[in-house]
C-alpha positions, 0 to 999 in steps of 0.5 A: 696712075694714082698719083696723077689722078690725085693731083687732078683731084687737088687741082681740078675744082679750082683750076678747071672749073675756073676756065671752062665756061661752056661755049659751043664746040667749034669744030707732055711734058717738056723738060724743066727749062726747054730750049729749041734746037735752033732759033727760029727765023723772025717773022714780021708778024705771026698769022692770027690763030683761027678762033674756031681752032683755038676754041676747040683746043681750049675745050680739049685742054681744059674740059676734056683732057684737063691739061691745066690740072697738072700744069698749074702749081699749088700755092698756100691757099690752093692752085696758084691762078696767076701761074696757070699752065706754068708748071711746078705742081709737085707730088712726092711718091715712092719713085721720087718727086715728080714736077709738072713743066711750064707749058706757057709760051715763055721762051726761057722756061716754057715751050715758046721756042718749041715748034708746033710739031714738037709740041704735038709729038710730046703730047702724043708720043711723050718725046721731047725735041732732044729725043728724051722721054717724059715720065709717064705721069704725062698720059701720052699713052692715051693721047696717042689716039688724039687726031691730027686735027685735035692735036693741032687745036690743042697746040693752037690754044697753047700758043695763045697762053701768055708767057709766064717765066717759071723755072721748074726743077725737073724730074731727074731723080725719078726711078720709074718703070720704063714704058714701051715706046709709043707708035706713031699716031694714026692721026685719024678722027674717030668714025662717025659712029656714036660709040666710036666717038664716045670711046675717043672722048672717054680716052681723052678724059682718062676714064680708064685710068681710074676704072682699071686696077693696078698690078702689084708692079703698079702697072694697069691691069689691062685684062680688067680694064674698066672693071674698077678696083683702083684705090685711093687713101690720100686726100687734100686737107679737110676733104675727108678720110678713108679709102675710095675704090673705083667702080666696075663700069663694065656692062656686067649686070651683077657687079658693074652697071649693066642695069644702068641706062644711057641717061643714067650714065649721062646723069652721073657724069654731069651731076654726080648722082648715081642711079640709086640717087646717092652721090659719087665720092672722090675723085669723080665728084671733083670732076663733075663741075668739069664734065657738066660742061661737056658738049651734049653730043660728047657726053651722050656718046660717052654714055653709048660707049660705056654701055658697049663695054663687054661685061667683066664680073669683078666685085670690088671692095666698098669705099670707106671714105667719109667727107671731112667738110667743105672744100679746102680754100681756093676751090673753086674760083671763078673766071676764065684762064688767061688767054692772049697773045704770046709774050717774048 
């Protein structure tokens, strides 16, 4: 949805670039102040997490899926780097003000008392431990396709985040269109075929969320999925003015990118430079520092998948966005996200 993408625009350069130093690939929204249904039995010592599993989860939660983008609050000078993953991002819109929850290991205000299964369920099905549903700003509809191994990796990474006590007001006042219940995840990894591998990664990257137009009811127009037409006209202070319209990235040669090569697609994803030499605009330009850190096989497979998308002839309006100057204060900082043993 547009507001979720806008929030990622605001936060991504500061937060995601801060925590995504490239490393070799290894291999939901809770309630405002979640509590476990039962207190777990104490154990003498928790087993050390598998470093390879944690590294894979970090890659997915930052570089690919960008969980940190929504789950970090904004401060006066930009994203509050002391509260990464601690929730509190707010965005007012016509349905009310939605707020991201704390997903650190804090047991009082975060998800420290949630089981691994409960965390996996909210990621892929949008269902909290108490049976209530998260708002669809959390893209569980896309994450439903996440494999069992990958959701375990994300959970393992979240378990390493330090506990940060940060109570978030919750989303009780929202009046959003209900979403149909999600099926139980298949949990299977994508086939070895590069196109299927690319489809899997592109789905977790939420590419279609931007490159699919909205219906008058503000729902994705799935018959035009990937054909562009999503519009934005709200930007962080100083970024610029005007409207941007997402591109048709189907293989249509007239209105899409059917004339582009796979190498052209890899280039635009990792550098922001289009086939004609011009640079992409927002929101995509904000994600380029992030996507430049995709594993080479992943970005190559995404390009193969995009080339395989059937053509849809759809001419979208031209963007009128005009840059306003340098990025707002706080973008981008340097350093890694806080990772360490859970507290509490």
